[in-house]
Kinemage of the C-alpha trace (Angstrom):
@kinemage 1
@onewidth
@group {chain A} dominant
@subgroup {mainchain}
@vectorlist {calphas} color= white
{ca met a 1} P -35.561 3.019 -28.444
{ca ser a 2} L -32.041 4.387 -28.063
{ca pro a 3} L -29.776 2.710 -25.522
{ca ala a 4} L -29.147 4.453 -22.204
{ca pro a 5} L -26.004 6.581 -22.229
{ca lys a 6} L -22.959 4.818 -20.873
{ca ser a 7} L -21.809 6.029 -17.463
{ca pro a 8} L -18.404 7.707 -17.481
{ca ser a 9} L -15.486 5.705 -16.145
{ca ile a 10} L -13.827 6.763 -12.941
{ca ala a 11} L -10.795 7.950 -14.919
{ca glu a 12} L -13.032 10.160 -17.063
{ca leu a 13} L -14.702 11.620 -13.984
{ca leu a 14} L -11.351 12.326 -12.338
{ca arg a 15} L -10.474 14.593 -15.255
{ca gln a 16} L -13.701 16.525 -14.688
{ca arg a 17} L -13.873 16.941 -10.926
{ca ile a 18} L -12.331 15.957 -7.614
{ca leu a 19} L -13.881 12.742 -6.327
{ca val a 20} L -14.508 12.216 -2.633
{ca lys a 21} L -13.582 9.006 -0.845
{ca asp a 22} L -15.362 7.940 2.336
{ca gly a 23} L -14.067 8.150 5.898
{ca ala a 24} L -13.163 5.766 8.702
{ca met a 25} L -15.261 2.620 8.883
{ca gly a 26} L -13.474 1.652 12.103
{ca thr a 27} L -14.381 4.932 13.789
{ca met a 28} L -18.030 4.476 12.889
{ca ile a 29} L -18.078 0.880 14.119
{ca gln a 30} L -16.463 1.891 17.416
{ca arg a 31} L -19.263 4.405 17.918
{ca glu a 32} L -21.727 1.505 17.993
{ca gly a 33} L -20.118 0.138 21.168
{ca leu a 34} L -20.575 -3.474 20.123
{ca ala a 35} L -19.782 -6.103 22.746
{ca glu a 36} L -18.361 -9.550 22.051
{ca glu a 37} L -21.840 -10.909 21.316
{ca gly a 38} L -22.366 -8.241 18.675
{ca phe a 39} L -19.312 -9.388 16.770
{ca arg a 40} L -20.129 -13.082 17.143
{ca gly a 41} L -23.780 -12.996 16.169
{ca ser a 42} L -25.517 -16.367 16.175
{ca arg a 43} L -23.214 -17.850 13.556
{ca phe a 44} L -20.042 -17.595 15.655
{ca ala a 45} L -21.531 -18.014 19.128
{ca asp a 46} L -19.249 -20.982 19.814
{ca his a 47} L -16.099 -19.738 18.067
{ca asp a 48} L -12.994 -20.523 20.140
{ca his a 49} L -11.320 -17.093 19.800
{ca glu a 50} L -12.406 -13.681 21.027
{ca leu a 51} L -13.874 -11.748 18.101
{ca gln a 52} L -14.498 -8.291 19.542
{ca gly a 53} L -12.551 -5.774 17.482
{ca asn a 54} L -12.634 -7.859 14.306
{ca asn a 55} L -14.522 -5.186 12.381
{ca asp a 56} L -14.222 -7.019 9.077
{ca leu a 57} L -16.224 -9.953 10.445
{ca leu a 58} L -19.259 -7.682 10.819
{ca val a 59} L -19.935 -8.029 7.093
{ca leu a 60} L -21.088 -11.536 8.028
{ca thr a 61} L -22.664 -10.900 11.439
{ca gln a 62} L -23.972 -7.323 11.148
{ca pro a 63} L -24.496 -6.677 7.419
{ca asp a 64} L -27.261 -4.112 7.940
{ca leu a 65} L -24.951 -2.034 10.129
{ca ile a 66} L -22.232 -2.051 7.468
{ca val a 67} L -24.655 -0.971 4.733
{ca ser a 68} L -25.995 1.771 7.017
{ca ile a 69} L -22.487 3.178 7.595
{ca his a 70} L -21.748 3.093 3.870
{ca glu a 71} L -24.961 5.015 3.226
{ca gln a 72} L -24.095 7.636 5.830
{ca phe a 73} L -20.862 8.360 3.967
{ca leu a 74} L -22.688 8.443 0.641
{ca glu a 75} L -25.241 10.888 2.063
{ca ala a 76} L -22.314 13.042 3.136
{ca gly a 77} L -21.064 13.238 -0.454
{ca ala a 78} L -18.684 10.311 -0.920
{ca asp a 79} L -18.171 9.123 -4.484
{ca ile a 80} L -15.942 6.162 -3.561
{ca leu a 81} L -16.714 3.607 -0.849
{ca gly a 82} L -13.969 1.486 0.649
{ca thr a 83} L -14.995 -2.055 1.559
{ca thr a 84} L -14.783 -3.270 5.157
{ca thr a 85} L -11.801 -5.474 4.320
{ca phe a 86} L -8.746 -3.627 5.619
{ca asn a 87} L -7.778 -6.719 7.636
{ca ser a 88} L -9.461 -9.364 5.487
{ca thr a 89} L -6.424 -11.470 4.692
{ca ser a 90} L -5.561 -14.851 6.147
{ca val a 91} L -2.489 -13.188 7.666
{ca ser a 92} L -4.460 -10.663 9.709
{ca gln a 93} L -7.448 -12.908 10.403
{ca ala a 94} L -5.151 -15.510 11.988
{ca asp a 95} L -5.333 -13.444 15.187
{ca tyr a 96} L -9.011 -14.343 15.442
{ca gly a 97} L -8.898 -17.893 14.101
{ca thr a 98} L -11.035 -16.843 11.142
{ca glu a 99} L -8.602 -17.449 8.257
{ca ala a 100} L -10.997 -19.865 6.559
{ca leu a 101} L -13.574 -17.079 6.150
{ca val a 102} L -11.405 -14.709 4.149
{ca ser a 103} L -12.844 -15.413 0.696
{ca glu a 104} L -16.400 -15.101 1.988
{ca met a 105} L -15.610 -11.933 3.969
{ca asn a 106} L -14.133 -10.134 0.981
{ca cys a 107} L -16.891 -11.172 -1.385
{ca glu a 108} L -19.671 -10.220 1.033
{ca ala a 109} L -18.014 -6.909 1.939
{ca ala a 110} L -17.866 -6.001 -1.741
{ca lys a 111} L -21.523 -6.953 -2.199
{ca leu a 112} L -22.628 -4.826 0.772
{ca ala a 113} L -20.748 -1.783 -0.474
{ca arg a 114} L -22.146 -2.508 -3.945
{ca ile a 115} L -25.727 -2.443 -2.579
{ca ala a 116} L -25.201 0.988 -1.040
{ca ala a 117} L -23.307 2.423 -4.007
{ca asp a 118} L -25.827 1.184 -6.567
{ca arg a 119} L -28.733 2.496 -4.527
{ca phe a 120} L -27.269 5.997 -4.569
{ca ser a 121} L -26.179 5.783 -8.207
{ca glu a 122} L -29.736 4.906 -9.207
{ca arg a 123} L -31.059 7.786 -7.136
{ca asp a 124} L -28.717 10.240 -8.887
{ca pro a 125} L -27.463 8.790 -12.196
{ca gly a 126} L -25.441 11.916 -12.844
{ca lys a 127} L -23.268 11.086 -9.863
{ca pro a 128} L -22.179 7.449 -10.089
{ca arg a 129} L -20.718 5.889 -6.950
{ca phe a 130} L -17.816 3.460 -6.953
{ca val a 131} L -16.699 0.586 -4.726
{ca ala a 132} L -13.009 0.267 -3.899
{ca gly a 133} L -11.791 -3.047 -2.513
{ca ala a 134} L -9.649 -2.114 0.498
{ca met a 135} L -6.421 -4.087 0.888
{ca gly a 136} L -4.506 -3.158 4.042
{ca pro a 137} L -0.827 -3.774 4.805
{ca thr a 138} L -1.386 -6.751 7.180
{ca asn a 139} L 0.305 -7.006 10.567
{ca lys a 140} L 3.483 -8.511 9.077
{ca thr a 141} L 6.393 -6.947 7.219
{ca leu a 142} L 8.732 -8.361 4.600
{ca ser a 143} L 11.407 -5.687 5.044
{ca leu a 144} L 11.897 -5.668 8.808
{ca ser a 145} L 12.704 -8.316 11.377
{ca pro a 146} L 10.534 -8.647 14.503
{ca glu a 147} L 13.570 -10.167 16.270
{ca val a 148} L 16.086 -7.598 17.508
{ca asn a 149} L 18.832 -10.207 17.715
{ca asp a 150} L 18.160 -11.718 14.297
{ca pro a 151} L 17.877 -8.968 11.669
{ca ala a 152} L 17.734 -11.495 8.808
{ca phe a 153} L 14.618 -13.189 10.228
{ca arg a 154} L 11.198 -12.542 8.708
{ca ser a 155} L 7.918 -13.675 10.251
{ca ile a 156} L 6.382 -14.238 6.820
{ca thr a 157} L 7.641 -15.127 3.357
{ca trp a 158} L 6.916 -13.291 0.119
{ca gln a 159} L 4.987 -16.311 -1.212
{ca gln a 160} L 2.794 -16.509 1.875
{ca leu a 161} L 1.949 -12.830 1.628
{ca glu a 162} L 1.391 -12.930 -2.122
{ca asp a 163} L -0.984 -15.889 -1.717
{ca ala a 164} L -2.874 -14.098 1.061
{ca tyr a 165} L -3.325 -11.001 -1.064
{ca ala a 166} L -4.349 -13.091 -4.077
{ca glu a 167} L -7.100 -14.729 -2.020
{ca gln a 168} L -8.306 -11.317 -0.888
{ca ala a 169} L -8.203 -9.790 -4.360
{ca arg a 170} L -10.163 -12.672 -5.835
{ca gly a 171} L -12.903 -12.322 -3.228
{ca leu a 172} L -13.199 -8.594 -3.817
{ca leu a 173} L -13.293 -8.983 -7.582
{ca glu a 174} L -15.897 -11.733 -7.375
{ca gly a 175} L -17.956 -9.468 -5.090
{ca gly a 176} L -18.055 -6.794 -7.781
{ca val a 177} L -15.664 -3.991 -6.818
{ca asp a 178} L -14.947 -1.248 -9.349
{ca leu a 179} L -11.336 -0.809 -8.289
{ca leu a 180} L -8.803 -2.077 -5.752
{ca val a 181} L -6.927 0.114 -3.277
{ca val a 182} L -3.639 -1.046 -1.769
{ca glu a 183} L -3.516 1.343 1.159
{ca thr a 184} L -1.735 2.425 4.329
{ca ile a 185} L 1.496 1.055 2.906
{ca phe a 186} L 4.274 1.104 5.501
{ca asp a 187} L 6.514 -1.402 3.689
{ca thr a 188} L 6.847 -1.133 -0.082
{ca leu a 189} L 7.849 -4.790 -0.325
{ca asn a 190} L 4.458 -5.761 1.135
{ca ala a 191} L 2.814 -3.510 -1.436
{ca lys a 192} L 4.778 -5.120 -4.256
{ca ala a 193} L 3.568 -8.546 -3.077
{ca ala a 194} L 0.005 -7.211 -3.200
{ca leu a 195} L 0.495 -5.808 -6.693
{ca val a 196} L 1.911 -9.097 -7.974
{ca ala a 197} L -1.013 -10.949 -6.385
{ca ile a 198} L -3.528 -8.581 -7.968
{ca asp a 199} L -1.985 -9.001 -11.390
{ca arg a 200} L -2.055 -12.755 -10.903
{ca glu a 201} L -5.796 -12.657 -10.162
{ca phe a 202} L -6.498 -10.307 -13.070
{ca ala a 203} L -4.918 -12.896 -15.362
{ca ser a 204} L -6.774 -15.778 -13.708
{ca leu a 205} L -10.204 -14.125 -13.823
{ca gly a 206} L -9.725 -12.415 -17.159
{ca arg a 207} L -10.860 -9.105 -15.695
{ca arg a 208} L -8.950 -5.994 -14.718
{ca val a 209} L -10.012 -3.007 -12.635
{ca pro a 210} L -8.075 0.182 -11.836
{ca ile a 211} L -5.722 0.175 -8.848
{ca met a 212} L -5.260 2.932 -6.273
{ca ile a 213} L -2.017 2.909 -4.271
{ca ser a 214} L -1.703 4.866 -1.028
{ca val a 215} L 1.300 5.127 1.271
{ca ala a 216} L 1.525 5.943 4.982
{ca ile a 217} L 4.273 8.347 6.071
{ca thr a 218} L 4.843 7.674 9.716
{ca asp a 219} L 6.421 10.802 11.169
{ca ala a 220} L 8.475 13.939 10.563
{ca ser a 221} L 11.228 11.850 8.952
{ca ala a 222} L 9.196 11.988 5.705
{ca arg a 223} L 9.722 8.257 5.247
{ca thr a 224} L 7.685 5.087 5.473
{ca leu a 225} L 8.094 2.847 8.503
{ca ser a 226} L 10.465 0.694 6.442
{ca gly a 227} L 12.587 3.742 5.624
{ca gln a 228} L 11.745 4.806 2.074
{ca thr a 229} L 11.362 8.400 0.996
{ca val a 230} L 8.148 9.413 -0.764
{ca asp a 231} L 9.799 9.679 -4.182
{ca ala a 232} L 11.596 6.334 -3.772
{ca phe a 233} L 8.276 4.751 -2.877
{ca trp a 234} L 6.646 6.091 -6.040
{ca tyr a 235} L 9.431 4.977 -8.360
{ca ser a 236} L 9.292 1.523 -6.710
{ca val a 237} L 5.606 0.984 -7.571
{ca ala a 238} L 5.120 3.114 -10.688
{ca his a 239} L 5.447 0.006 -12.868
{ca ala a 240} L 1.943 -1.021 -11.703
{ca asn a 241} L 0.519 1.911 -13.701
{ca pro a 242} L -2.010 2.776 -10.968
{ca leu a 243} L -5.081 4.922 -11.448
{ca ser a 244} L -3.842 7.009 -8.529
{ca val a 245} L -1.104 7.264 -5.965
{ca gly a 246} L -1.472 9.069 -2.683
{ca val a 247} L -0.998 9.336 1.048
{ca asn a 248} L -3.351 8.210 3.805
{ca cys a 249} L -3.419 7.561 7.544
{ca ser a 250} L -0.591 8.252 10.027
{ca leu a 251} L -0.831 12.024 9.801
{ca gly a 252} L -3.413 14.768 9.836
{ca ala a 253} L -3.848 16.939 6.757
{ca ala a 254} L -1.505 19.690 7.980
{ca glu a 255} L 1.411 17.275 8.421
{ca met a 256} L 0.535 15.308 5.289
{ca arg a 257} L 0.606 18.249 2.888
{ca pro a 258} L 4.300 18.220 1.871
{ca his a 259} L 4.123 14.504 1.022
{ca val a 260} L 0.998 14.977 -1.091
{ca ala a 261} L 2.696 17.904 -2.818
{ca glu a 262} L 5.742 15.767 -3.602
{ca leu a 263} L 3.631 13.061 -5.232
{ca ala a 264} L 1.636 15.691 -7.119
{ca arg a 265} L 4.927 17.027 -8.470
{ca ile a 266} L 6.455 13.761 -9.668
{ca ala a 267} L 3.609 11.302 -10.433
{ca pro a 268} L 2.116 11.327 -13.954
{ca thr a 269} L -1.139 9.860 -12.626
{ca phe a 270} L -4.010 10.978 -10.388
{ca val a 271} L -3.185 11.825 -6.760
{ca ser a 272} L -5.250 10.997 -3.672
{ca ser a 273} L -5.139 12.196 -0.098
{ca tyr a 274} L -7.185 10.913 2.801
{ca pro a 275} L -5.664 12.035 6.099
{ca asn a 276} L -6.627 11.287 9.666
{ca ala a 277} L -8.719 13.770 11.609
{ca gly a 278} L -5.547 15.390 12.917
{ca leu a 279} L -3.039 13.640 15.152
{ca pro a 280} L -4.340 11.350 17.919
{ca asn a 281} L -4.485 12.634 21.485
{ca ala a 282} L -3.018 10.868 24.514
{ca phe a 283} L -5.926 8.412 24.488
{ca gly a 284} L -5.539 7.542 20.814
{ca glu a 285} L -8.636 9.543 19.876
{ca tyr a 286} L -9.007 12.157 17.153
{ca asp a 287} L -10.178 15.635 18.101
{ca glu a 288} L -9.925 17.591 14.851
{ca glu a 289} L -13.284 19.134 13.990
{ca pro a 290} L -14.861 18.449 10.595
{ca gly a 291} L -14.577 22.104 9.589
{ca thr a 292} L -10.846 22.105 10.205
{ca thr a 293} L -10.287 18.921 8.216
{ca gly a 294} L -12.445 20.262 5.403
{ca glu a 295} L -10.547 23.532 5.282
{ca leu a 296} L -7.147 21.832 5.228
{ca val a 297} L -8.067 19.293 2.555
{ca gly a 298} L -9.860 22.025 0.628
{ca glu a 299} L -6.572 23.883 0.398
{ca phe a 300} L -4.999 20.801 -1.187
{ca ala a 301} L -7.665 21.102 -3.867
{ca thr a 302} L -7.349 24.845 -4.493
{ca ser a 303} L -3.565 24.411 -4.699
{ca gly a 304} L -3.972 21.867 -7.468
{ca leu a 305} L -2.563 18.905 -5.531
{ca val a 306} L -5.328 16.282 -5.577
{ca asn a 307} L -7.843 14.405 -7.688
{ca ile a 308} L -9.281 12.262 -4.876
{ca ala a 309} L -9.865 13.534 -1.329
{ca gly a 310} L -11.287 11.784 1.698
{ca gly a 311} L -10.627 10.800 5.273
{ca cys a 312} L -8.911 8.086 7.281
{ca cys a 313} L -8.778 7.403 11.043
{ca gly a 314} L -11.178 9.484 13.104
{ca thr a 315} L -13.095 10.884 10.151
{ca thr a 316} L -16.887 10.650 10.262
{ca pro a 317} L -19.622 11.518 7.756
{ca asp a 318} L -19.429 15.078 9.077
{ca his a 319} L -15.749 15.238 8.113
{ca ile a 320} L -16.515 13.830 4.664
{ca arg a 321} L -19.352 16.324 4.209
{ca ala a 322} L -16.971 19.169 5.062
{ca ile a 323} L -14.381 17.834 2.589
{ca ala a 324} L -17.013 17.378 -0.144
{ca glu a 325} L -18.209 20.935 0.328
{ca ala a 326} L -14.647 22.279 0.320
{ca val a 327} L -13.689 20.607 -2.975
{ca asp a 328} L -17.028 21.110 -4.728
{ca gly a 329} L -16.511 23.064 -7.921
{ca val a 330} L -12.722 23.184 -7.540
{ca glu a 331} L -10.827 22.146 -10.657
{ca pro a 332} L -9.052 18.817 -10.213
{ca arg a 333} L -5.297 18.586 -10.400
{ca val a 334} L -4.123 18.394 -13.988
{ca val a 335} L -2.078 15.238 -14.435
{ca pro a 336} L 1.294 16.369 -15.743
{ca gln a 337} L 2.676 15.043 -18.958
{ca glu a 338} L 5.547 12.692 -18.341
{ca gly a 339} L 8.702 14.755 -18.586
{ca glu a 340} L 12.138 13.702 -19.668
{ca arg a 341} L 12.405 9.929 -19.448
{ca leu a 342} L 15.212 9.213 -17.024
{ca thr a 343} L 16.476 5.960 -15.598
{ca arg a 344} L 15.640 5.731 -11.912
{ca phe a 345} L 16.491 3.005 -9.432
{ca thr a 346} L 15.660 2.993 -5.747
{ca gly a 347} L 16.758 1.656 -2.434
{ca leu a 348} L 15.472 3.672 0.487
{ca glu a 349} L 16.319 6.677 -1.693
{ca thr a 350} L 16.195 7.382 -5.429
{ca leu a 351} L 19.144 7.156 -7.802
{ca thr a 352} L 18.476 9.106 -11.007
{ca ile a 353} L 20.766 8.702 -14.000
{ca arg a 354} L 20.767 11.854 -16.116
{ca pro a 355} L 22.461 12.568 -19.465
{ca glu a 356} L 25.064 14.612 -17.641
{ca ser a 357} L 25.664 11.959 -14.959
{ca asn a 358} L 29.111 10.448 -14.653
{ca phe a 359} L 29.676 6.693 -14.687
{ca met a 360} L 27.652 4.868 -12.026
{ca met a 361} L 29.877 2.982 -9.607
{ca ile a 362} L 28.689 -0.557 -8.777
{ca gly a 363} L 30.133 -2.134 -5.647
{ca glu a 364} L 31.290 -5.589 -6.760
{ca arg a 365} L 33.018 -6.878 -3.625
{ca thr a 366} L 29.813 -8.522 -2.331
{ca asn a 367} L 30.176 -11.088 -5.101
{ca val a 368} L 31.309 -14.613 -4.223
{ca thr a 369} L 32.574 -15.210 -7.771
{ca gly a 370} L 34.701 -12.080 -7.787
{ca ser a 371} L 35.974 -11.806 -4.216
{ca ala a 372} L 37.721 -14.695 -2.486
{ca arg a 373} L 37.470 -12.898 0.856
{ca phe a 374} L 33.720 -12.365 0.562
{ca arg a 375} L 33.242 -15.966 -0.583
{ca lys a 376} L 35.054 -17.255 2.491
{ca leu a 377} L 33.007 -15.002 4.787
{ca ile a 378} L 29.759 -16.332 3.347
{ca arg a 379} L 30.961 -19.962 3.469
{ca asp a 380} L 32.025 -19.515 7.095
{ca asp a 381} L 28.722 -17.822 7.996
{ca gln a 382} L 30.545 -14.670 9.093
{ca leu a 383} L 27.656 -12.510 7.964
{ca asp a 384} L 28.352 -9.500 10.178
{ca thr a 385} L 31.799 -9.160 8.636
{ca ala a 386} L 30.336 -9.745 5.162
{ca leu a 387} L 27.926 -6.895 5.852
{ca glu a 388} L 30.890 -4.668 6.661
{ca val a 389} L 32.188 -5.364 3.142
{ca ala a 390} L 28.931 -3.950 1.776
{ca leu a 391} L 29.118 -0.941 4.072
{ca asp a 392} L 32.701 -0.196 3.050
{ca gln a 393} L 31.647 -0.106 -0.590
{ca val a 394} L 28.804 2.321 0.095
{ca arg a 395} L 31.090 4.577 2.127
{ca gly a 396} L 33.621 4.305 -0.677
{ca gly a 397} L 31.186 5.822 -3.148
{ca ala a 398} L 29.259 2.931 -4.690
{ca asn a 399} L 26.022 4.091 -6.331
{ca leu a 400} L 24.630 0.551 -6.554
{ca leu a 401} L 25.547 -2.658 -4.741
{ca asp a 402} L 26.002 -5.935 -6.632
{ca val a 403} L 25.192 -9.106 -4.668
{ca asn a 404} L 26.110 -12.494 -6.155
{ca met a 405} L 25.879 -15.857 -4.383
{ca asp a 406} L 26.558 -18.214 -7.332
{ca glu a 407} L 28.937 -20.769 -5.879
{ca gly a 408} L 28.611 -24.534 -6.045
{ca met a 409} L 29.088 -25.138 -2.321
{ca leu a 410} L 26.407 -22.608 -1.318
{ca asp a 411} L 22.623 -22.739 -1.153
{ca ser a 412} L 22.537 -19.694 -3.401
{ca glu a 413} L 18.834 -18.885 -2.976
{ca ala a 414} L 19.029 -19.017 0.820
{ca cys a 415} L 22.290 -17.053 0.931
{ca met a 416} L 20.901 -14.350 -1.355
{ca gln a 417} L 17.775 -14.029 0.755
{ca thr a 418} L 19.599 -13.946 4.078
{ca phe a 419} L 22.176 -11.409 2.957
{ca leu a 420} L 19.628 -9.072 1.358
{ca asn a 421} L 17.506 -9.250 4.508
{ca leu a 422} L 20.572 -8.238 6.499
{ca ile a 423} L 21.226 -5.351 4.118
{ca ala a 424} L 17.628 -4.188 4.633
{ca ser a 425} L 18.389 -3.815 8.341
{ca glu a 426} L 21.225 -1.352 7.619
{ca pro a 427} L 19.820 1.956 6.286
{ca glu a 428} L 23.272 3.257 5.332
{ca ile a 429} L 23.592 0.332 2.910
{ca ser a 430} L 19.977 -0.135 1.832
{ca arg a 431} L 19.594 3.517 0.864
{ca ile a 432} L 21.215 2.635 -2.495
{ca pro a 433} L 19.725 0.293 -5.130
{ca ile a 434} L 20.623 -3.387 -5.193
{ca val a 435} L 21.935 -5.283 -8.225
{ca val a 436} L 20.677 -8.875 -7.922
{ca asp a 437} L 23.387 -10.808 -9.745
{ca ser a 438} L 23.039 -14.449 -10.742
{ca ser a 439} L 22.971 -16.760 -13.738
{ca lys a 440} L 20.108 -18.708 -12.119
{ca trp a 441} L 16.550 -17.442 -12.399
{ca ser a 442} L 15.604 -19.000 -9.026
{ca val a 443} L 18.308 -16.951 -7.292
{ca ile a 444} L 17.255 -13.751 -9.039
{ca glu a 445} L 13.658 -14.352 -8.031
{ca ala a 446} L 14.683 -14.991 -4.423
{ca gly a 447} L 16.617 -11.728 -4.449
{ca leu a 448} L 13.850 -9.647 -5.991
{ca arg a 449} L 11.484 -10.884 -3.299
{ca cys a 450} L 13.732 -9.235 -0.696
{ca ile a 451} L 14.209 -5.706 -2.066
{ca gln a 452} L 11.502 -3.135 -1.584
{ca gly a 453} L 13.075 -0.690 -4.003
{ca lys a 454} L 13.552 -0.798 -7.759
{ca gly a 455} L 16.750 -2.761 -8.344
{ca val a 456} L 18.742 -4.107 -11.255
{ca val a 457} L 19.016 -7.687 -12.494
{ca asn a 458} L 22.446 -8.731 -13.734
{ca ser a 459} L 23.924 -11.804 -15.469
{ca ile a 460} L 20.769 -13.621 -16.581
């Protein structure tokens, strides 16, 4: 008896057709109108925090409901299911006092999505369904301060966030996901912490799965909430070699199109798009009809912009059905061959070094070993004036900014971190790439954990 033919991988399928991702789990859960008791179930009847609104907890208290919603999206034509884990990190679950449940939540969410996906794959072996472990951005940011009067302050450290993402990734992988999706990225530094955590768990478990990366562009500025342009975002995360890069949330399809087109132009990998059902109304609700969403996303497909299409906030199975019908039979975007290999660094914007480029100017006055004035400012904790030194260099034409805190009387790691956090609060400075300069690995590591762009390491 000959063995059963091996199912194609998701990468192989993406070269053959456009795959459809599911829609908004949160929208579907809200439709159920669950009260506090519905979220608690019997298991958490005596929990000391309110739990209503903690959708991710429903994988433990209402598993049948979660499977039912997954199946509704599969019936509508979804090829890829996102797990109900957008907020399943210890960071986000702290609001509900449920941090200790994170591993279980992620594992169970993956298993529930797996049940639905496998059921439909068995029903139609020619159309395999995939489970994507959803990893949201958390409610913290590494690049921005929540304190107006203290721009260097951060409410979370890189290590805390990396550990939280590692715990989530492990749970999803143990639950059996086919891929991981780092999505709704508003701060590229958060995303980099997630990518490091994922790689750490791949090494620990001895198993790798493809990674999808999806950014959220917040408004007409064409930038993330933390200030990066779309191209700078891509060049900052391209090292992760993702299965796909794309845009989701924040915008409806009409407003999202130019950002999807930009990624389709520059990224030598698959491109995804899963927009909201239009822009929210005054009540935070989404009014765009499924036919409209389907038509708009369908145009992305016929224009050769996408390989994966789906929906985000406000999108229901009807929206996904309309998208699936619109992209059915449309040739997927052809992944471009990587063009001329150019050196690119990023701050909030991209610096490309071309063969015809002149010398790159590196601002060296923010270096305690090379500038007595800057050294004194740092020693005397005159950080606002020290920041003006950085600004003067940028205005003077520096293409990159060198920061060095190697001085015996300084806590070099802390000084590097504080000063780079301050730089992040000044878009005129942070638009250019940072050169993290030190002869100590611990200082370099501290610096790299503060820059969301693609910087340069010097002196090691």
